[in-house]
NUTORVEX-744322 format. One record per residue (C-alpha): x, y, z. Coordinates in Angstrom, 1 decimal, always signed. Layout:
BEGIN
+--------+--------+--------+
!      u !      v !      w !
+--------+--------+--------+
!      X !      Y !      Z !
...
+--------+--------+--------+
***
This chain:
BEGIN
+--------+--------+--------+
!      u !      v !      w !
+--------+--------+--------+
!  +74.9 !  +34.6 ! +231.9 !
!  +73.9 !  +33.4 ! +228.4 !
!  +76.2 !  +36.1 ! +226.8 !
!  +79.2 !  +34.7 ! +228.9 !
!  +78.3 !  +31.2 ! +227.9 !
!  +78.0 !  +32.3 ! +224.2 !
!  +81.4 !  +34.0 ! +224.4 !
!  +83.0 !  +31.0 ! +226.1 !
!  +81.6 !  +28.6 ! +223.4 !
!  +82.8 !  +31.0 ! +220.6 !
!  +86.3 !  +31.1 ! +222.2 !
!  +86.4 !  +27.3 ! +222.4 !
!  +85.3 !  +27.0 ! +218.8 !
!  +88.0 !  +29.5 ! +217.7 !
!  +90.6 !  +27.6 ! +219.7 !
!  +89.5 !  +24.3 ! +218.1 !
!  +89.6 !  +25.8 ! +214.6 !
!  +93.1 !  +27.3 ! +215.3 !
!  +94.2 !  +23.9 ! +216.6 !
!  +92.9 !  +22.1 ! +213.6 !
!  +94.5 !  +24.6 ! +211.3 !
!  +97.8 !  +24.3 ! +213.1 !
!  +97.7 !  +20.5 ! +212.9 !
!  +97.1 !  +20.9 ! +209.1 !
! +100.1 !  +23.2 ! +208.8 !
! +102.3 !  +20.8 ! +210.9 !
! +101.1 !  +17.8 ! +208.9 !
! +101.8 !  +19.6 ! +205.6 !
! +105.4 !  +20.3 ! +206.7 !
! +105.8 !  +16.7 ! +207.8 !
! +104.5 !  +15.5 ! +204.4 !
! +106.8 !  +17.8 ! +202.5 !
! +109.8 !  +16.8 ! +204.7 !
! +109.0 !  +13.1 ! +203.9 !
! +109.0 !  +14.0 ! +200.2 !
! +112.5 !  +15.4 ! +200.6 !
! +113.7 !  +12.3 ! +202.4 !
! +112.2 !  +10.0 ! +199.8 !
! +113.8 !  +12.0 ! +196.9 !
! +117.1 !  +12.0 ! +198.8 !
! +117.0 !   +8.2 ! +198.9 !
! +116.5 !   +8.2 ! +195.1 !
! +119.6 !  +10.4 ! +194.8 !
! +121.6 !   +8.1 ! +197.0 !
! +120.4 !   +5.1 ! +194.9 !
! +121.7 !   +6.5 ! +191.6 !
! +125.0 !   +7.5 ! +193.2 !
! +125.3 !   +3.9 ! +194.6 !
! +124.6 !   +2.5 ! +191.1 !
! +127.4 !   +4.6 ! +189.7 !
! +129.8 !   +3.5 ! +192.5 !
! +128.9 !   -0.1 ! +191.7 !
! +129.8 !   +0.3 ! +188.0 !
! +133.2 !   +1.8 ! +188.6 !
! +135.1 !   -1.3 ! +189.7 !
! +134.1 !   -3.1 ! +186.5 !
! +134.9 !   -0.1 ! +184.4 !
! +138.3 !   +0.2 ! +186.0 !
! +139.1 !   -3.5 ! +185.6 !
! +138.1 !   -3.4 ! +181.9 !
! +140.3 !   -0.3 ! +181.3 !
! +143.2 !   -1.7 ! +183.1 !
! +143.3 !   -4.4 ! +180.5 !
! +144.2 !   -1.9 ! +177.8 !
! +147.9 !   -1.8 ! +177.0 !
! +149.8 !   +1.3 ! +178.1 !
! +146.7 !   +3.0 ! +179.5 !
! +147.4 !   +6.1 ! +181.5 !
! +147.6 !   +4.9 ! +185.0 !
! +147.3 !   +8.4 ! +186.6 !
! +143.8 !   +8.8 ! +185.2 !
! +142.7 !   +5.4 ! +186.6 !
! +144.3 !   +6.2 ! +189.9 !
! +142.3 !   +9.4 ! +190.2 !
! +139.0 !   +7.6 ! +189.5 !
! +139.8 !   +4.9 ! +192.1 !
! +140.8 !   +7.5 ! +194.7 !
! +137.7 !   +9.6 ! +194.0 !
! +135.5 !   +6.5 ! +194.4 !
! +137.3 !   +5.5 ! +197.6 !
! +136.7 !   +9.1 ! +199.0 !
! +133.0 !   +8.8 ! +198.2 !
! +132.9 !   +5.3 ! +199.8 !
! +134.5 !   +6.6 ! +203.0 !
! +131.7 !   +9.1 ! +203.6 !
! +129.0 !   +7.9 ! +205.9 !
! +125.9 !   +9.6 ! +204.7 !
! +122.5 !   +9.3 ! +206.3 !
! +119.4 !  +11.4 ! +206.3 !
! +121.1 !  +13.7 ! +208.8 !
! +123.1 !  +15.2 ! +205.9 !
! +119.8 !  +17.0 ! +204.9 !
! +119.9 !  +19.0 ! +208.1 !
! +123.6 !  +19.9 ! +207.9 !
! +124.6 !  +22.2 ! +205.0 !
! +128.3 !  +21.5 ! +205.7 !
! +127.9 !  +17.7 ! +205.4 !
! +125.7 !  +18.2 ! +202.3 !
! +128.4 !  +20.3 ! +200.7 !
! +131.1 !  +17.7 ! +201.5 !
! +128.9 !  +15.0 ! +200.0 !
! +128.3 !  +17.0 ! +196.8 !
! +132.0 !  +17.9 ! +196.5 !
! +133.0 !  +14.3 ! +196.8 !
! +130.5 !  +13.2 ! +194.2 !
! +131.5 !  +16.1 ! +191.9 !
! +135.1 !  +15.0 ! +192.1 !
! +134.2 !  +11.5 ! +191.1 !
! +132.1 !  +12.9 ! +188.2 !
! +135.1 !  +14.9 ! +187.1 !
! +137.5 !  +11.9 ! +187.3 !
! +135.1 !   +9.8 ! +185.3 !
! +134.7 !  +12.5 ! +182.7 !
! +138.5 !  +12.7 ! +182.3 !
! +138.7 !   +8.9 ! +182.0 !
! +136.1 !   +9.0 ! +179.2 !
! +138.1 !  +11.7 ! +177.4 !
! +141.4 !   +9.7 ! +177.7 !
! +139.6 !   +6.6 ! +176.4 !
! +139.1 !   +8.3 ! +173.1 !
! +142.8 !   +7.8 ! +172.5 !
! +142.5 !   +4.0 ! +172.8 !
! +140.5 !   +2.7 ! +169.9 !
! +141.3 !   -0.9 ! +170.9 !
! +139.5 !   -0.3 ! +174.3 !
! +136.5 !   +1.3 ! +172.6 !
! +136.2 !   -1.9 ! +170.5 !
! +135.8 !   -4.1 ! +173.6 !
! +132.1 !   -4.9 ! +174.0 !
! +132.2 !   -5.0 ! +177.8 !
! +133.7 !   -1.6 ! +177.9 !
! +131.1 !   -0.2 ! +175.5 !
! +128.3 !   -1.7 ! +177.6 !
! +129.8 !   -0.2 ! +180.8 !
! +130.3 !   +3.2 ! +179.1 !
! +126.6 !   +3.2 ! +178.1 !
! +125.5 !   +2.2 ! +181.6 !
! +127.6 !   +4.9 ! +183.1 !
! +126.3 !   +7.6 ! +180.7 !
! +122.8 !   +6.5 ! +181.6 !
! +123.5 !   +6.7 ! +185.3 !
! +125.0 !  +10.2 ! +185.0 !
! +121.8 !  +11.3 ! +183.3 !
! +119.8 !   +9.7 ! +186.1 !
! +121.9 !  +11.5 ! +188.7 !
! +121.2 !  +14.8 ! +187.0 !
! +117.4 !  +14.1 ! +186.9 !
! +117.3 !  +12.9 ! +190.5 !
! +119.3 !  +15.9 ! +191.7 !
! +116.9 !  +18.2 ! +189.9 !
! +113.9 !  +16.4 ! +191.4 !
! +115.5 !  +16.7 ! +194.8 !
! +115.9 !  +20.4 ! +194.4 !
! +112.3 !  +20.7 ! +193.3 !
! +110.9 !  +18.9 ! +196.4 !
! +113.4 !  +20.8 ! +198.7 !
! +112.2 !  +24.1 ! +197.2 !
! +108.6 !  +23.1 ! +197.9 !
! +109.4 !  +22.2 ! +201.4 !
! +111.6 !  +25.3 ! +202.0 !
! +108.9 !  +27.6 ! +200.6 !
! +106.3 !  +26.0 ! +202.9 !
! +108.6 !  +26.5 ! +205.8 !
! +109.2 !  +30.2 ! +205.1 !
! +105.7 !  +31.2 ! +204.1 !
! +103.8 !  +33.4 ! +206.5 !
! +101.8 !  +32.5 ! +208.7 !
! +103.3 !  +29.0 ! +208.8 !
! +106.8 !  +30.4 ! +209.5 !
! +105.4 !  +32.2 ! +212.6 !
! +103.9 !  +29.0 ! +213.9 !
! +107.2 !  +27.1 ! +213.4 !
! +109.0 !  +29.7 ! +215.6 !
! +106.2 !  +30.3 ! +218.0 !
! +105.5 !  +26.6 ! +218.7 !
! +109.1 !  +25.5 ! +218.5 !
! +108.6 !  +23.0 ! +215.7 !
! +111.9 !  +21.5 ! +214.7 !
! +111.8 !  +21.9 ! +210.9 !
! +115.0 !  +23.0 ! +209.2 !
! +115.6 !  +24.4 ! +205.7 !
! +117.0 !  +21.8 ! +203.3 !
! +120.1 !  +22.5 ! +201.1 !
! +120.1 !  +22.4 ! +197.3 !
! +122.5 !  +20.7 ! +194.9 !
! +124.5 !  +23.4 ! +193.2 !
! +126.2 !  +23.4 ! +189.8 !
! +129.9 !  +22.3 ! +189.9 !
! +132.4 !  +25.1 ! +190.1 !
! +133.4 !  +26.1 ! +186.6 !
! +130.3 !  +24.5 ! +185.1 !
! +129.5 !  +27.8 ! +183.3 !
! +132.9 !  +27.7 ! +181.5 !
! +133.3 !  +25.6 ! +178.4 !
! +135.8 !  +22.8 ! +178.9 !
! +139.2 !  +23.1 ! +177.3 !
! +140.0 !  +20.3 ! +174.8 !
! +143.6 !  +19.7 ! +173.9 !
! +144.7 !  +17.2 ! +171.2 !
+--------+--------+--------+
***
């Protein structure tokens, strides 16, 4: 009788320990997923800052005589495309939506880069203090975007690694936990190639 009782107590203790361990694993994944969501909001914040700067930049550039309208139009269209996207935290669980978001942001980055190259041909515009200030703010924002995207990739990697590591991965499948792998920001297509400069 005492052996049966001892075995029963041992099984209960093992079950409790397994339960506590499983809760720790679950809570660890929740914490890592929250880190990803927090960093995602940082990424969205710097992208919003850039979007807010663009109307002032475009208005300042429009004031330059004979400025190339096509370049401005591409910036305005790219910003409008970004603004039309409704992006929430659900984009983190949908690689297709995430790719669309990144593509729209990359198109805007490309349009802004072309604008800055074209501005080099307009010394009178570069002499306008408001434009110079906006240019510096935009450059700082682009740097922040790069930093925040890298930080996002770092926390997404930590989360994805936790999600795929054995034995945690087994528990996720066995217990039906609804954690999904998070996508990463990728380099823009053609980023490995040096840009062609024509004068």
